[in-house]
Structure formats: C-alpha cells, structure tokens
C-alpha positions as CSV (number, residue, x, y, z in Angstrom):
1,X,113.0,109.4,71.1
2,X,110.6,106.5,72.0
3,X,106.8,107.1,72.4
4,X,104.1,104.9,73.8
5,X,103.6,101.8,71.7
6,X,100.2,101.9,69.9
7,X,99.2,98.6,71.4
8,X,100.8,96.9,74.3
9,X,100.8,93.1,74.2
10,X,98.4,91.7,76.8
11,X,101.2,89.6,78.4
12,X,103.3,92.6,79.3
13,X,102.9,94.0,82.9
14,X,102.3,97.8,82.5
15,X,105.0,100.0,84.1
16,X,106.8,103.2,83.1
17,X,109.4,101.0,81.6
18,X,107.0,99.1,79.3
19,X,105.2,102.3,78.4
20,X,108.4,104.0,77.3
21,X,109.8,101.0,75.6
22,X,113.0,99.1,76.3
23,X,115.3,101.2,74.0
24,X,114.0,104.5,75.4
25,X,114.2,103.2,79.0
26,X,117.9,102.3,78.6
27,X,118.6,105.8,77.3
28,X,117.2,107.5,80.4
29,X,119.6,108.9,83.0
30,X,120.1,106.2,85.8
31,X,118.6,108.5,88.4
32,X,115.4,108.8,86.3
33,X,115.3,105.0,85.9
34,X,115.6,104.6,89.6
35,X,112.8,107.1,90.4
36,X,110.3,105.5,88.0
37,X,111.3,101.8,88.6
38,X,108.7,99.4,89.8
39,X,110.1,99.5,93.3
40,X,110.4,103.3,93.6
41,X,106.8,104.1,92.5
42,X,105.6,102.4,95.6
43,X,107.9,104.2,98.0
44,X,108.0,107.6,99.6
45,X,110.5,110.4,98.9
46,X,110.7,114.2,99.5
47,X,112.3,116.6,97.0
48,X,113.4,120.1,98.0
49,X,114.2,122.8,95.5
50,X,113.5,126.1,94.0
51,X,111.2,126.9,91.1
52,X,113.3,129.5,89.2
53,X,110.4,130.7,87.0
54,X,106.7,130.4,87.4
55,X,104.8,132.1,84.6
56,X,101.0,132.4,84.2
57,X,99.4,134.5,81.4
58,X,96.3,136.4,82.2
59,X,94.2,133.4,81.0
60,X,96.5,131.1,83.0
61,X,95.9,133.1,86.2
62,X,92.1,133.0,85.6
63,X,92.2,129.3,84.9
64,X,94.3,128.5,88.0
65,X,91.8,130.3,90.2
66,X,88.8,128.6,88.6
67,X,90.5,125.2,89.0
68,X,90.6,125.7,92.8
69,X,87.1,124.2,92.8
70,X,88.5,120.8,91.6
71,X,91.5,120.6,93.9
72,X,94.0,123.3,92.8
73,X,95.9,121.4,90.1
74,X,97.9,124.5,89.1
75,X,100.1,126.9,91.0
76,X,98.1,130.0,91.6
77,X,100.7,132.8,91.1
78,X,103.6,133.9,89.0
79,X,107.0,134.2,90.7
80,X,110.8,133.7,90.6
81,X,113.0,131.6,92.8
82,X,110.1,130.2,94.8
83,X,111.1,127.6,97.4
84,X,109.3,124.3,97.1
85,X,108.9,120.9,98.8
86,X,107.5,117.9,96.8
87,X,106.3,114.8,98.6
88,X,106.0,111.7,96.3
89,X,104.1,108.7,97.6
90,X,101.9,105.8,96.5
91,X,98.2,106.4,96.7
92,X,96.6,103.1,97.7
93,X,93.1,104.2,96.8
94,X,94.0,105.4,93.3
95,X,96.8,102.9,92.8
96,X,99.0,105.6,91.5
97,X,102.0,107.8,92.2
98,X,101.0,111.1,93.9
99,X,103.0,114.3,93.5
100,X,102.2,116.6,96.4
101,X,103.7,120.0,95.8
102,X,104.1,122.9,98.2
103,X,104.9,126.4,96.9
104,X,106.2,128.9,99.5
105,X,105.5,132.3,97.9
106,X,106.7,135.3,99.9
107,X,103.9,137.2,101.6
108,X,101.3,134.6,100.6
109,X,99.8,131.5,102.1
110,X,101.4,128.2,101.1
111,X,100.1,127.0,97.8
112,X,99.5,123.2,97.6
113,X,99.1,121.4,94.2
114,X,98.5,117.7,94.1
115,X,97.9,115.2,91.3
116,X,98.3,111.4,90.9
117,X,99.8,109.5,87.9
118,X,98.1,106.1,87.5
119,X,98.9,103.3,85.0
120,X,95.7,101.6,83.8
121,X,95.5,98.4,81.8
122,X,93.0,99.7,79.2
123,X,94.1,103.4,78.9
124,X,97.8,103.4,79.8
125,X,99.0,106.4,81.8
126,X,96.6,109.0,83.2
127,X,97.0,111.9,85.6
128,X,94.1,112.7,87.9
129,X,93.2,115.7,90.1
130,X,90.0,116.3,92.0
131,X,86.3,115.6,91.1
132,X,87.1,113.1,88.4
133,X,89.1,115.4,86.2
134,X,92.3,114.2,84.5
135,X,94.3,113.8,81.4
136,X,95.7,110.9,79.3
137,X,99.5,111.0,79.0
138,X,102.1,109.6,76.7
139,X,105.5,109.1,78.2
140,X,108.8,108.9,76.4
141,X,112.5,109.5,76.6
142,X,114.1,112.6,75.1
143,X,117.8,113.3,75.5
144,X,118.0,111.1,78.6
145,X,115.1,112.9,80.2
146,X,111.6,111.5,80.9
147,X,108.8,113.5,79.2
148,X,105.0,113.4,79.9
149,X,102.7,114.9,77.3
150,X,99.0,115.2,77.5
151,X,96.9,113.7,74.6
152,X,93.4,114.6,75.8
153,X,91.5,115.6,79.0
154,X,88.6,113.9,80.5
155,X,85.9,114.1,83.3
156,X,84.9,110.8,84.9
157,X,81.5,110.5,86.5
158,X,81.1,107.0,88.0
159,X,81.9,104.6,85.1
160,X,81.2,107.3,82.5
161,X,84.3,109.1,81.1
162,X,83.7,112.2,79.1
163,X,86.3,113.7,76.8
164,X,86.7,117.4,77.2
165,X,87.1,119.5,74.0
166,X,90.6,121.0,73.7
167,X,89.4,124.6,73.8
168,X,87.9,124.0,77.2
169,X,91.1,122.6,78.7
170,X,94.2,124.3,80.0
171,X,96.0,123.2,76.8
172,X,98.6,120.7,75.7
173,X,100.6,120.0,78.8
174,X,104.2,118.8,78.7
175,X,106.3,117.9,81.7
176,X,110.0,117.0,81.6
177,X,112.4,115.7,84.2
178,X,116.0,116.1,83.3
179,X,118.6,114.6,85.7
180,X,122.2,115.8,86.3
181,X,125.1,113.8,87.4
182,X,125.4,115.7,90.7
183,X,122.1,114.1,91.9
184,X,119.8,117.1,91.1
185,X,117.2,117.3,88.4
186,X,115.4,120.0,86.5
187,X,111.6,119.9,86.4
188,X,109.9,121.8,83.6
189,X,106.2,122.2,82.8
190,X,104.7,124.0,79.7
191,X,101.0,124.4,78.9
192,X,100.0,125.6,75.4
193,X,96.3,126.4,74.7
194,X,95.0,126.2,71.1
195,X,93.9,129.9,71.2
196,X,95.7,131.6,74.1
197,X,99.0,129.9,73.3
198,X,101.4,129.6,76.3
199,X,99.3,130.0,79.4
200,X,101.6,128.4,81.9
201,X,105.3,127.6,82.3
202,X,107.6,126.7,85.2
203,X,111.1,125.3,85.6
204,X,113.3,124.7,88.6
205,X,116.0,122.5,90.2
206,X,115.3,119.9,92.8
207,X,117.2,117.3,95.0
208,X,116.0,114.4,97.1
C-alpha cells in the first residue's frame, strides 16, 4: 500500500499518479489507471450500475437532510439494489473531476449527489461540495484498488479556509474503487463518526 508522499518535490507535476506514487500506481488495475490518467480526468464518461446496499444510521439520515442546504453531498435514503447513473466530467471552473450521481429510488424523486475532486499544488487532493465545504483526501493503492480517505474537513470563505472539528463532520470518509477483469468495478463508501460510529455505507457494481 502506498500513501501520499509527505512532501512532493516542486518539479513534479501533480496528478493522481504522482500522489499515489509510482510503485502504487503500477499495482493499480489497468482500468483504474485508465480512469485516473491525465487524459481521462479531462474527458467525459457515464457509468451505469446498481447500488446494492445504501445504509444510513439515524444520525446519517439526519445529517444527509441537513446537508441539503450545501448541495446534497450525501444520498438521502437507505435502500437496496438502487439503479444509478454517474456522469463524470471535467469542471473547468473548479479545475477538477466532477462526479455527478443520480439515485433512482422507487417511489421517490430522483436523488442527485454531486462533488468535485481537485488537485491543488499546495494542498494535494481535495473534494468539494457546495458553499465552500470540502475535505482533504489522501489517495493510495490497496490490493489493486484506488482508495480515497479523508484526513480533515474544511469550510472556505473567500481566501480563508477554516478546519472543521472532527465531531462536527460526517466522520472519516473512505471511498474505494475496485476493478474486475470483466470491465465492471465495485464502488464502496464508508463513513465513520468519532462518536456515532458507522453513519453511512454504500456499495455497488458499475460499468461504463
């Protein structure tokens, strides 16, 4: 497993490959390498799939509803075998890779969740939602999968970036994309709060 280097030399152009490190990058499944290569992060692709499990604890449900005021960064409801469409495209304004997710729950309005991963020279990888809220991420390889793990959350107001205390955040967020040789991949997300423990979990299979 390779984690982010503590300090990236100034002569290296930041990319997912440089953040993961060359040894970790080479261990990634070829499909993952392709999706996060310099060329692919500026292209558009649509993934279709089924989220087999979506779990929200009581606290997770409350948090998901409260977060609607900043752009709905979390799926709103629990469920099983929920059809999904995911559009991935480059956001020119944010200079990042936007993941635009559409959850089609039965007997409910479509639930849209959007966030953008951005690589910044001074901070490395961050993921932003609405109203200046976001999180710093470390990215690494694990058993040929790519893993994103939150290190801290922030709220940016203009040039001021305020770190949010862990207790006031959803919790440590871990996202994993594990590719299969048949062209599909498994997406998993797990959120663990310091007090409320697991508040959010989802996993499913996608193709695109």
